[in-house]
NUDREN-735096 format. One record per residue (C-alpha): x, y, z. Coordinates in nm, 4 decimals. Each point is the difference from the previous one (the first is absolute). Last residue first. Example, Ala and Ser with C-alpha at 12.3 -4.5 7.8 and 13.67 -1.06 7.14 Angstrom:
% NUDREN-735096
{site {1.3670; -0.1060; 0.7140}},
{site {-0.1370; -0.3440; 0.0660}},
//
This chain:
% NUDREN-735096
{site {1.2903; -3.9536; 1.9206}},
{site {-0.2356; 0.1396; 0.2637}},
{site {-0.1852; 0.3275; -0.0718}},
{site {-0.3066; -0.1048; 0.2011}},
{site {-0.0617; -0.2952; -0.2453}},
{site {-0.3375; 0.1384; -0.1035}},
{site {0.1461; 0.3478; -0.0736}},
{site {0.2860; -0.1394; -0.2030}},
{site {-0.2455; -0.2207; -0.1998}},
{site {-0.2277; 0.3043; -0.0831}},
{site {0.3003; 0.2229; -0.0931}},
{site {0.1411; -0.2644; -0.2277}},
{site {-0.3341; -0.0947; -0.1541}},
{site {-0.0318; 0.3548; -0.1463}},
{site {0.3444; 0.0026; -0.1407}},
{site {-0.0134; -0.3451; -0.1492}},
{site {0.3193; -0.2035; 0.0624}},
{site {0.1034; -0.2192; -0.2918}},
{site {-0.0909; -0.3690; 0.0424}},
{site {0.2536; -0.2156; 0.1730}},
{site {0.2428; -0.2049; -0.2083}},
{site {0.3050; 0.1656; 0.1684}},
{site {0.3103; -0.0125; -0.2216}},
{site {0.1866; 0.2280; 0.2383}},
{site {0.0792; 0.2547; -0.2730}},
{site {-0.3491; 0.0269; -0.1495}},
{site {-0.1581; -0.0076; 0.3523}},
{site {0.1929; 0.3152; 0.0894}},
{site {-0.1583; 0.2004; -0.2754}},
{site {-0.3507; -0.1020; 0.1164}},
{site {0.0871; 0.0866; 0.3604}},
{site {0.1409; 0.3372; -0.0972}},
{site {-0.3123; 0.0825; -0.1957}},
{site {-0.2235; -0.0942; 0.2978}},
{site {0.1997; 0.2194; 0.2355}},
{site {-0.0090; 0.2977; -0.2399}},
{site {-0.3761; -0.0427; -0.0526}},
{site {-0.0606; -0.0018; 0.3732}},
{site {0.2062; 0.3247; 0.0286}},
{site {-0.1776; 0.1598; -0.2969}},
{site {-0.3415; -0.0750; 0.1504}},
{site {0.1058; 0.1291; 0.3407}},
{site {0.1454; 0.3140; -0.1517}},
{site {-0.3081; 0.0541; -0.2239}},
{site {-0.2319; -0.0450; 0.3009}},
{site {0.2143; 0.2385; 0.2132}},
{site {-0.0141; 0.2480; -0.2846}},
{site {-0.3806; -0.0228; -0.0042}},
{site {-0.0275; 0.0450; 0.3750}},
{site {0.2278; 0.3055; -0.0219}},
{site {-0.2076; 0.1509; -0.2778}},
{site {-0.3242; -0.0666; 0.1918}},
{site {0.1435; 0.1676; 0.3100}},
{site {0.1302; 0.2921; -0.2052}},
{site {-0.3423; 0.0399; -0.1634}},
{site {-0.1794; -0.0120; 0.3378}},
{site {0.2417; 0.2654; 0.1406}},
{site {-0.0528; 0.2227; -0.3053}},
{site {-0.3756; -0.0339; 0.0174}},
{site {0.0014; 0.0922; 0.3733}},
{site {0.2209; 0.3108; -0.0867}},
{site {-0.2644; 0.0957; -0.2632}},
{site {-0.2663; 0.0023; 0.2737}},
{site {0.2113; 0.2266; 0.2119}},
{site {0.0657; 0.2176; -0.2966}},
{site {-0.3679; 0.0449; -0.0555}},
{site {-0.0550; 0.1196; 0.3629}},
{site {0.2537; 0.2740; -0.0276}},
{site {-0.1162; 0.0730; -0.3522}},
{site {-0.3459; 0.0890; 0.1469}},
{site {0.1523; 0.2958; 0.1793}},
{site {0.1954; 0.1308; -0.3045}},
{site {-0.2970; -0.0462; -0.2334}},
{site {-0.2394; 0.1821; 0.2362}},
{site {0.2560; 0.2811; 0.0407}},
{site {0.0713; 0.0375; -0.3682}},
{site {-0.3708; 0.0141; -0.0770}},
{site {-0.0596; 0.2694; 0.2722}},
{site {0.3041; 0.2297; -0.0616}},
{site {-0.0635; 0.3014; -0.2220}},
{site {-0.2811; -0.0491; -0.2482}},
{site {-0.2005; -0.2230; 0.2515}},
{site {0.0631; 0.2611; 0.2720}},
{site {-0.1720; 0.2582; -0.2323}},
{site {-0.3302; -0.1773; 0.0327}},
{site {0.0061; 0.0478; 0.3858}},
{site {-0.2723; 0.2602; 0.0792}},
{site {-0.2124; -0.0362; -0.3059}},
{site {-0.0127; -0.3782; 0.0350}},
{site {-0.0753; 0.0016; 0.3687}},
{site {-0.2968; 0.2257; -0.0628}},
{site {-0.1114; -0.2119; -0.3041}},
{site {-0.0236; -0.3074; 0.2298}},
{site {0.0013; -0.3358; -0.1649}},
{site {0.2911; 0.0493; -0.2379}},
{site {0.2410; 0.1041; 0.2674}},
{site {-0.1377; -0.2588; 0.2467}},
{site {0.0506; -0.2762; -0.2490}},
{site {0.3507; 0.1144; -0.1179}},
{site {0.1266; 0.0261; 0.3586}},
{site {-0.1459; -0.3319; 0.1160}},
{site {0.0731; -0.2096; -0.3104}},
{site {0.3746; 0.0456; -0.0373}},
{site {0.1476; -0.0593; 0.3422}},
{site {-0.2904; -0.2222; 0.0974}},
{site {0.0493; -0.2398; -0.2964}},
{site {0.3790; -0.0243; 0.0685}},
{site {-0.0672; -0.0810; 0.3657}},
{site {-0.2724; -0.2597; -0.0918}},
{site {0.2256; -0.1657; -0.2533}},
{site {0.2688; -0.0372; 0.2624}},
{site {-0.2475; -0.1698; 0.2239}},
{site {-0.1299; -0.2184; -0.2707}},
{site {0.3428; -0.1284; -0.1141}},
{site {-0.0762; -0.3223; -0.1868}},
{site {-0.3238; 0.1383; -0.1497}},
{site {0.1804; 0.3229; -0.1092}},
{site {0.3003; -0.1852; -0.1362}},
{site {-0.2202; -0.2453; -0.1911}},
{site {-0.2014; 0.2948; -0.1634}},
{site {0.3154; 0.1729; -0.1055}},
{site {0.1522; -0.3221; -0.1267}},
{site {-0.2955; -0.0568; -0.2283}},
{site {0.0070; 0.3518; -0.1435}},
{site {0.3791; -0.0250; -0.0491}},
{site {-0.0380; -0.3484; -0.1577}},
{site {-0.2485; 0.1445; -0.2594}},
{site {0.2252; 0.3014; -0.0764}},
{site {0.3132; -0.2180; -0.0489}},
{site {0.2831; 0.0200; 0.2429}},
{site {0.3157; 0.1981; 0.0829}},
{site {-0.0130; 0.1072; 0.3737}},
{site {0.0446; 0.3180; 0.2067}},
{site {-0.1987; 0.2740; -0.1711}},
{site {-0.2656; -0.2320; -0.1464}},
{site {-0.0470; -0.1557; 0.3457}},
{site {-0.0367; 0.3459; 0.1508}},
{site {-0.2579; 0.0713; -0.2770}},
{site {-0.2270; -0.2857; 0.0808}},
{site {0.0510; -0.0406; 0.3700}},
{site {-0.2999; 0.1838; 0.1690}},
{site {-0.1796; 0.0285; -0.3334}},
{site {-0.0792; -0.3692; -0.0341}},
{site {-0.1689; -0.0518; 0.3379}},
{site {-0.1927; 0.3201; -0.0517}},
{site {-0.1213; -0.1230; -0.3373}},
{site {-0.1143; -0.3334; 0.1489}},
{site {-0.1927; 0.1749; 0.2781}},
{site {-0.1625; 0.2504; -0.2420}},
{site {-0.0920; -0.2975; -0.2312}},
{site {-0.1680; -0.1904; 0.2778}},
{site {-0.1926; 0.3168; 0.1098}},
{site {-0.1174; 0.0534; -0.3620}},
{site {-0.1167; -0.3491; -0.0409}},
{site {-0.2032; 0.0212; 0.3180}},
{site {-0.1523; 0.3269; -0.1178}},
{site {-0.0584; -0.1436; -0.3434}},
{site {-0.2171; -0.2744; 0.1455}},
{site {-0.1975; 0.2381; 0.2228}},
{site {-0.0659; 0.2370; -0.2811}},
{site {-0.1262; -0.2876; -0.2238}},
{site {-0.2317; -0.1151; 0.2773}},
{site {-0.1677; 0.3400; 0.0424}},
{site {0.0984; 0.3508; -0.0989}},
{site {0.1419; 0.0641; -0.3511}},
{site {0.1357; 0.3690; -0.0198}},
{site {0.2422; 0.0066; 0.2872}},
{site {0.1196; -0.3605; -0.0140}},
{site {0.0297; 0.0205; -0.3779}},
{site {0.2015; 0.3170; 0.0289}},
{site {0.2347; -0.1837; 0.2470}},
{site {0.0441; -0.2827; -0.2521}},
{site {0.1014; 0.2381; -0.2729}},
{site {0.2507; 0.1650; 0.2444}},
{site {0.1397; -0.3472; 0.0808}},
{site {0.0599; -0.0615; -0.3701}},
{site {0.1801; 0.3290; -0.0352}},
{site {0.2112; -0.0742; 0.3107}},
{site {0.0998; -0.3299; -0.1507}},
{site {0.1030; 0.1862; -0.3145}},
{site {0.1911; 0.2554; 0.1941}},
{site {0.1873; -0.2809; 0.1799}},
{site {0.0831; -0.1580; -0.3349}},
{site {0.1302; 0.3319; -0.1239}},
{site {0.2157; 0.0260; 0.3057}},
{site {0.1572; -0.3400; -0.0613}},
{site {0.0769; 0.0978; -0.3566}},
{site {0.1491; 0.3219; 0.1212}},
{site {0.2179; -0.1848; 0.2516}},
{site {0.1338; -0.2373; -0.2669}},
{site {0.0793; 0.2592; -0.2595}},
{site {0.1332; 0.2753; 0.2285}},
{site {0.2272; -0.2096; 0.2294}},
{site {0.3378; 0.1348; -0.1255}},
{site {-0.1316; 0.3501; -0.0857}},
{site {-0.1453; 0.0585; 0.3487}},
{site {0.3058; -0.1475; 0.1642}},
{site {0.2161; 0.2454; -0.1884}},
{site {-0.2565; 0.2730; 0.0769}},
{site {0.0620; -0.0660; 0.3686}},
{site {0.3739; -0.0372; -0.0344}},
{site {0.0504; 0.3461; -0.1510}},
{site {-0.2410; 0.1757; 0.2286}},
{site {0.1184; -0.1589; 0.3210}},
{site {0.3699; -0.0135; -0.0432}},
{site {0.0639; -0.2690; 0.2643}},
{site {0.2403; 0.0948; 0.2835}},
{site {-0.2344; -0.1411; 0.2617}},
{site {0.0430; -0.3489; -0.1348}},
{site {-0.0271; -0.1534; 0.3508}},
{site {-0.2577; -0.2728; -0.1011}},
{site {-0.2875; 0.2351; 0.0844}},
{site {0.0903; 0.2402; -0.2811}},
{site {0.0107; -0.2798; -0.2483}},
{site {-0.3322; -0.1405; 0.1115}},
{site {-0.1595; 0.3459; -0.0335}},
{site {0.1597; 0.0397; -0.3466}},
{site {-0.1564; -0.3296; -0.1202}},
{site {-0.3373; 0.0856; 0.1571}},
{site {-0.0184; 0.3387; -0.1772}},
{site {0.1208; -0.1529; -0.3296}},
{site {-0.2819; -0.2600; 0.0118}},
{site {-0.2482; 0.2682; 0.0862}},
{site {0.0975; 0.2097; -0.2955}},
{site {-0.0038; -0.3019; -0.2344}},
{site {-0.3549; -0.0780; 0.1075}},
{site {-0.1079; 0.3749; -0.0034}},
{site {0.1063; 0.0217; -0.3657}},
{site {-0.3547; -0.0480; -0.1319}},
{site {-0.0912; 0.3187; 0.1901}},
{site {0.2456; 0.2123; -0.2226}},
{site {0.0635; 0.2351; 0.2950}},
{site {0.1288; -0.2849; 0.2078}},
{site {0.3675; 0.0569; -0.0722}},
{site {-0.0224; 0.3617; 0.1254}},
{site {-0.1830; -0.0978; 0.3176}},
{site {0.2517; -0.2870; 0.0643}},
{site {0.2999; 0.2293; -0.0487}},
{site {-0.1495; 0.2578; 0.2423}},
{site {-0.0611; -0.2796; 0.2493}},
{site {0.3502; -0.1349; -0.0320}},
{site {0.1523; 0.3429; 0.0703}},
{site {-0.2149; 0.0350; 0.3113}},
{site {0.0863; -0.3472; 0.1157}},
{site {0.3751; 0.0668; -0.0439}},
{site {-0.0233; 0.3342; 0.1887}},
{site {-0.1977; -0.1515; 0.2850}},
{site {0.2487; -0.2941; 0.0332}},
{site {0.2889; 0.2464; 0.0158}},
{site {-0.1797; 0.2117; 0.2476}},
{site {-0.0837; -0.2952; 0.2210}},
{site {0.3532; -0.1340; -0.0132}},
{site {0.1314; 0.3457; 0.1052}},
{site {-0.2515; 0.0273; 0.2803}},
{site {0.0892; -0.3432; 0.1296}},
{site {0.3656; 0.0875; 0.0249}},
{site {0.2379; -0.2868; -0.1050}},
{site {0.1456; -0.1129; 0.3295}},
{site {0.0354; -0.3638; -0.1039}},
{site {0.2956; 0.0857; -0.2195}},
{site {0.1733; 0.1516; 0.3037}},
{site {-0.0324; -0.3231; 0.2020}},
{site {0.1511; -0.1999; -0.2941}},
{site {0.2860; 0.2520; -0.0320}},
{site {0.0657; -0.0190; 0.3721}},
{site {-0.0057; -0.3816; -0.0108}},
{site {0.2494; -0.0037; -0.2941}},
{site {0.2284; 0.2441; 0.1827}},
{site {0.0040; -0.2187; 0.3191}},
{site {0.0598; -0.3122; -0.2101}},
{site {0.2991; 0.1621; -0.1798}},
{site {0.1393; 0.1421; 0.3274}},
{site {-0.0099; -0.3473; 0.1499}},
{site {0.1679; -0.1391; -0.3094}},
{site {0.2720; 0.2629; 0.0413}},
{site {0.0692; -0.1063; 0.3627}},
{site {0.0148; -0.3659; -0.0976}},
{site {0.2473; 0.0683; -0.2777}},
{site {0.2114; 0.2140; 0.2359}},
{site {0.0229; -0.2784; 0.2489}},
{site {0.0700; -0.2705; -0.2610}},
{site {0.2856; 0.1951; -0.1735}},
{site {0.0837; -0.2633; -0.2638}},
{site {0.1238; 0.2596; -0.2440}},
{site {-0.2487; -0.1182; -0.2679}},
{site {-0.2871; 0.0108; 0.2489}},
{site {0.1036; 0.3516; 0.1193}},
{site {-0.0104; 0.1242; -0.3706}},
{site {-0.3381; -0.1586; -0.0698}},
{site {-0.1550; 0.1328; 0.3099}},
{site {0.1487; 0.3481; -0.0525}},
{site {-0.1350; 0.0084; -0.3603}},
{site {-0.3489; -0.0867; 0.1260}},
{site {0.0191; 0.2637; 0.2764}},
{site {0.1170; 0.2611; -0.2394}},
{site {-0.2709; -0.0819; -0.2548}},
{site {-0.2728; 0.0140; 0.2698}},
{site {0.1390; 0.3418; 0.1052}},
{site {0.0070; 0.1203; -0.3610}},
{site {-0.3686; -0.1011; -0.0418}},
{site {-0.0923; 0.1940; 0.3182}},
{site {0.1895; 0.3059; -0.1186}},
{site {-0.1787; -0.0058; -0.3316}},
{site {-0.3383; -0.0220; 0.1688}},
{site {0.0968; 0.2884; 0.2209}},
{site {0.0986; 0.2057; -0.3032}},
{site {-0.3333; -0.0733; -0.1723}},
{site {-0.1835; 0.1526; 0.3046}},
{site {-0.1360; -0.2008; 0.2809}},
{site {-0.3819; -0.0016; 0.0589}},
{site {-0.0613; -0.0896; 0.3638}},
{site {0.3155; 0.1991; 0.0949}},
{site {0.1399; -0.0136; 0.3513}},
{site {0.0474; -0.3803; 0.0034}},
{site {0.1561; 0.0173; -0.3468}},
{site {0.2543; 0.2557; 0.1244}},
{site {0.1085; -0.2043; 0.3045}},
{site {0.0169; -0.3276; -0.1900}},
{site {0.2152; 0.1591; -0.2723}},
{site {0.2289; 0.1704; 0.2451}},
{site {0.0475; -0.3239; 0.1973}},
{site {0.0717; -0.1959; -0.3131}},
{site {0.2572; 0.2519; -0.1241}},
{site {0.1712; 0.0109; 0.3497}},
{site {0.0207; -0.3874; 0.0130}},
{site {0.1325; -0.0170; -0.3501}},
{site {0.2831; 0.2393; 0.0786}},
{site {0.0734; -0.1453; 0.3442}},
{site {0.0253; -0.3523; -0.1491}},
{site {0.2141; 0.1241; -0.2823}},
{site {0.2442; 0.1621; 0.2415}},
{site {0.0024; -0.3092; 0.2204}},
{site {0.0688; -0.2262; -0.2941}},
{site {0.2819; 0.2174; -0.1164}},
{site {0.1536; -0.0089; 0.3466}},
{site {-0.0237; -0.3832; 0.0043}},
{site {0.1641; -0.0257; -0.3459}},
{site {0.2763; 0.2326; 0.1260}},
{site {0.0668; -0.2332; 0.2937}},
//
């Protein structure tokens, strides 16, 4: 009887706490730290009550507590989805602003632009992968330092290519005729190839360990294999920069935006598309890894069966030739698995 009374008291206590938490969280879109603590305590009380009721064998009380537990979990899940849009926007804006300032500072050396871009893409990927508590300045320059050598070498190669293209452009301008036509075609082909490389070059450097040559090659292959994604990345970067450079009026009206937020915004938006491409790579790698593991397992299994047959033949005195692993699988398939 006393055990039943204690159960009722605990049930009423837990029920009141849950009701108060749900009532308060429904009123407040951004609960204070005290409300968060109260919700955690309510979850703990319910879990404790379920364990205690289960040990006492009180089936009815256990069922009631589990229902409370599920109700509270649903309420917490609903509340987590109600993260205010304005708050998320302001957080993202602040992060992008900080990243843009870091990028401008890191790019002042000109030859460091490659490392600066790599760090920028690396931080954008971290922020979009729910790492909103990242220490922007510290982690940005950490990524800058980590990828400095490789990214700088890649950027110097890009500068070299641009130098060659500039020389070809001067030939087109100063040498009219057949030679100009030839170099115009070459120049267009080089521009397309460079665009295909630049879309994924520094994001790949930020995410994957690889050689410089393979990184350039993989950047082109990714662009060719994901043309729609390449087009989106190209437009995000090309359109604003092109019109800013082309029209002096536009440049003088918005140049300060590039110092404050433009580069960070373009990197953040293009990273959304880049991450989708990288997800495809991950899925493909996982499928290939699983296929490889299945092949190893099948080979090992066949080898094990063959080895057992060979060992058994020694004890039975069989004069049959030892079982060959490759022939075993072929013979079994042709016999339909019959013994």
